[in-house]
C-alpha positions in Angstrom: 0.0 0.0 0.0 1.3 3.4 -0.9 1.6 5.8 2.0 1.2 9.6 1.6 3.5 11.5 3.9 4.2 15.2 3.4 7.8 15.3 4.5 6.4 14.9 7.9 7.9 17.3 10.5 8.7 15.5 13.7 10.0 18.4 15.7 10.9 22.0 16.2 13.8 22.6 18.6 14.9 25.6 20.7 18.0 25.6 22.8 16.3 27.4 25.6 13.4 24.9 25.9 13.2 23.5 29.4 11.3 20.4 28.4 12.7 16.9 28.4 14.4 15.3 25.4 11.1 14.1 24.0 7.8 15.7 24.7 4.6 15.1 22.7 2.5 18.3 22.2 0.3 17.0 19.4 -0.5 13.6 17.8 2.4 13.9 15.3 4.5 16.7 16.8 7.4 16.2 19.2 9.8 18.7 20.7 13.4 18.0 21.3 16.1 19.8 23.3 18.8 21.3 21.2 21.6 19.4 23.0 19.9 16.1 22.2 19.7 16.9 18.5 23.3 18.0 18.5 24.2 14.7 20.1 22.1 12.8 17.6 23.8 14.5 14.7 27.3 14.2 16.3 27.5 18.0 16.4 26.0 18.4 12.9 29.0 16.6 11.4 27.2 14.8 8.5 25.7 17.2 6.0 23.4 15.4 3.5 21.8 18.4 1.8 21.6 22.1 1.2 18.3 23.9 0.5 16.9 27.4 0.2 16.0 27.4 3.9 19.1 25.8 5.4 21.5 22.9 5.7 20.3 19.3 6.3 22.2 16.9 8.6 21.8 13.2 9.2 21.3 12.0 12.8 20.3 9.0 14.8 18.0 9.1 17.9 18.7 6.9 21.0 16.0 4.4 19.7 18.1 4.0 16.5 15.6 6.0 14.4 17.5 7.8 11.6 16.5 11.4 11.1 17.2 14.3 8.8 17.7 17.6 10.6 17.2 20.8 8.7 18.7 23.9 10.3 16.5 26.9 9.5 18.4 30.0 8.3 17.5 33.1 10.3 18.9 36.6 10.8 17.6 36.6 14.4 20.2 35.2 16.9 17.6 33.6 19.1 16.2 31.7 16.2 19.6 30.6 14.9 19.3 27.2 16.7 15.9 26.3 15.4 15.5 23.1 13.4 13.0 20.8 11.7 13.4 17.1 12.2 12.2 14.8 9.4 12.1 11.1 8.8 15.3 10.1 7.0 14.8 8.9 3.5 17.8 6.5 2.7 17.3 6.4 -1.0 17.3 10.2 -1.5 15.4 12.1 -4.1 13.6 10.8 -7.2 15.7 13.3 -9.2 18.9 11.6 -8.2 17.6 8.2 -9.4 16.4 9.5 -12.8 19.2 11.9 -13.7 22.3 11.3 -11.5 22.7 7.7 -10.4 23.2 6.0 -13.8 24.2 2.7 -12.1 20.7 2.2 -10.6 17.8 2.3 -13.1 14.3 2.5 -11.7 12.1 -0.1 -13.5 8.7 0.8 -14.8 6.8 -0.9 -11.9 8.7 1.2 -9.4 8.2 4.4 -11.4 4.4 3.8 -11.7 4.3 3.0 -8.0 6.0 6.4 -7.3 3.6 8.2 -9.7 0.5 6.9 -7.9 2.1 7.5 -4.5 2.8 11.1 -5.1 -0.7 11.6 -6.7 -2.2 10.1 -3.5 -0.2 12.4 -1.3 -1.3 15.5 -3.2 -4.9 14.2 -3.4 -4.9 14.0 0.4 -3.5 17.6 0.7 -6.0 19.0 -1.8 -9.1 17.1 -0.8 -8.9 15.3 2.5 -6.6 17.3 4.8 -8.4 19.2 7.5 -6.9 22.4 6.2 -6.6 22.0 2.4 -3.0 22.6 1.3 -1.6 23.2 -2.1 2.0 22.1 -2.5 3.7 24.7 -4.7 7.0 22.9 -5.4 6.3 19.6 -6.9 9.4 18.4 -8.7 11.6 15.3 -8.7 14.0 16.8 -6.1 11.1 17.0 -3.6 10.0 13.4 -4.0 12.0 11.4 -1.5 12.2 7.6 -1.4 12.3 5.4 1.7 14.0 2.0 1.8 11.0 0.4 0.1 10.7 3.0 -2.6 7.6 4.5 -1.0 7.5 8.1 -2.2 7.2 11.0 0.4 6.4 14.5 -0.7 8.7 17.1 0.9 9.5 20.8 0.8 7.1 23.6 -0.1 8.1 26.5 -2.2 7.8 27.8 -5.8 5.1 26.7 -8.0 5.6 23.5 -10.1 3.1 21.1 -11.6 2.8 17.5 -10.7 2.2 16.6 -14.3 5.8 17.9 -15.2 7.0 15.3 -12.7 4.9 12.6 -14.4 6.3 13.4 -17.8 9.9 13.1 -16.5 9.1 9.8 -14.7 7.9 8.3 -18.1 10.7 9.7 -20.2 13.7 9.9 -18.0 14.3 13.3 -19.6 13.9 16.9 -18.5 10.7 18.3 -20.1 12.7 21.1 -21.7 15.9 20.4 -23.5 17.9 23.1 -25.3 19.7 21.9 -28.4 23.0 23.3 -29.6 21.3 25.7 -31.9 19.2 27.0 -29.0 16.0 25.4 -30.3 13.7 24.4 -27.4 12.8 20.7 -27.3 9.6 20.3 -25.4 8.7 16.7 -24.4 5.0 17.1 -23.3 4.3 18.4 -26.9 5.6 15.1 -28.3 3.5 13.1 -25.9 0.3 14.9 -26.8 1.0 14.6 -30.6 2.1 10.9 -30.4 -1.1 10.0 -28.5 -3.5 11.8 -30.8 -1.8 10.3 -33.9 -2.2 6.8 -32.4 1.6 6.1 -32.6 3.5 3.7 -30.4 3.7 5.1 -26.9 6.7 3.0 -26.1 8.7 5.5 -28.2 8.1 8.0 -25.4 9.6 5.7 -22.7 12.9 6.2 -21.1 15.3 4.5 -23.5 17.1 3.0 -20.5 14.1 0.8 -19.8 14.5 -0.8 -23.3 10.8 -0.9 -23.9 10.0 -2.8 -20.7 6.8 -1.3 -19.4 3.2 -2.2 -18.9 1.6 -0.6 -22.0 -1.8 -0.2 -20.3 -0.2 1.7 -17.4 1.9 3.8 -19.8 -1.2 4.7 -21.7 -3.0 5.8 -18.5 0.0 7.9 -17.5 0.2 9.6 -20.8 -3.5 10.2 -21.0 -3.8 11.7 -17.5 -0.7 13.8 -18.1 -2.3 15.3 -21.3 -5.6 15.9 -19.5 -3.7 17.8 -16.8 -2.4 20.3 -19.4 -5.6 21.1 -21.1 -6.2 24.7 -22.1 -9.4 25.1 -20.1 -8.8 24.4 -16.3 -12.3 23.0 -16.1 -11.2 20.1 -18.3 -8.3 19.2 -16.0 -8.9 16.3 -13.5 -8.6 16.8 -9.7 -5.8 14.9 -8.0 -8.4 12.5 -6.7 -9.5 11.7 -10.2 -5.8 11.4 -11.3 -5.4 8.6 -8.7 -8.5 6.8 -10.0 -7.3 7.1 -13.6 -3.8 5.8 -12.8 -5.3 2.9 -10.8 -7.6 2.0 -13.7 -10.8 2.7 -11.6 -11.8 5.7 -13.8 -11.8 5.6 -17.6 -11.2 8.7 -19.7 -11.2 9.4 -23.4 -8.5 10.8 -25.6 -7.5 14.3 -24.5 -7.3 17.1 -27.1 -4.0 18.5 -28.1 -3.5 21.8 -26.4 -3.6 24.8 -28.8 0.1 25.5 -28.4 1.0 21.9 -29.1 -1.3 22.0 -32.2 0.8 24.9 -33.5 3.9 22.7 -33.0 2.3 19.8 -35.0 1.3 22.2 -37.8 4.9 23.5 -37.9 7.2 20.5 -37.8 10.3 22.7 -37.7 9.3 23.7 -34.2 8.7 20.1 -32.9 12.1 18.6 -32.5 12.2 14.8 -31.9 14.3 13.3 -29.1 17.0 10.8 -30.0 16.8 7.4 -28.4 20.1 7.7 -26.7 19.7 11.3 -25.5 19.6 12.3 -21.9 19.8 15.7 -20.3 20.4 17.1 -16.9 19.4 20.6 -17.7 16.7 22.2 -15.6 13.2 23.2 -16.6 
């Protein structure tokens, strides 16, 4: 069963707190004393990441639970020792698996598992959470994987679309790739055009998978991705509907090609085709 976790925050720490090492204040919130977190991280000696809001360190609690401790940057001296403590994700980000770690290829089953898991997490935030939350930074770098490849949605920030992530999971490519002659290569346009022409969807698949994918699942993924980028927002599915489509519970027809993509199909010189052996690590 896929579990939705939103980069769950375990704790907030202040050095001046007079409480014990562990003190529950809500169902899922625990407060730690600063010295206990410093001890757990061996004086913040193992840096595992750097983000917009601060450095991240690996640590281990007395009960052997591995944690990731994010130090929050602040100009105020009294807040300089304030941290967030997260569940440690041993397999790192989805971005690193797709674009950095060439020795470990995520198979199609794992990719589809991750796509549904992230969709479920966002559906919970959008539709089931007590206070509805819109995550404004959905990208590969913010999908973290635990030891069982269960995806956890982390970090809130600038606006990104979940569908961009889905396109990249399918293709193993960045959605935008700049060629040497500075022509923009836009992968979602190729997906929409390929689907509507009834062409082989396996040509859209990450070449590293060598065509090994469930075609029915690939079709669902491409369909739902193209529905999510329709010109009229009213035509786009909710995240709850996205989950049902990916799971095969809800059937949908063929989405129209968005107007911008139609212009690309009418002008082939603007629609550059990907080469089978091409990969790119350029950003959006």
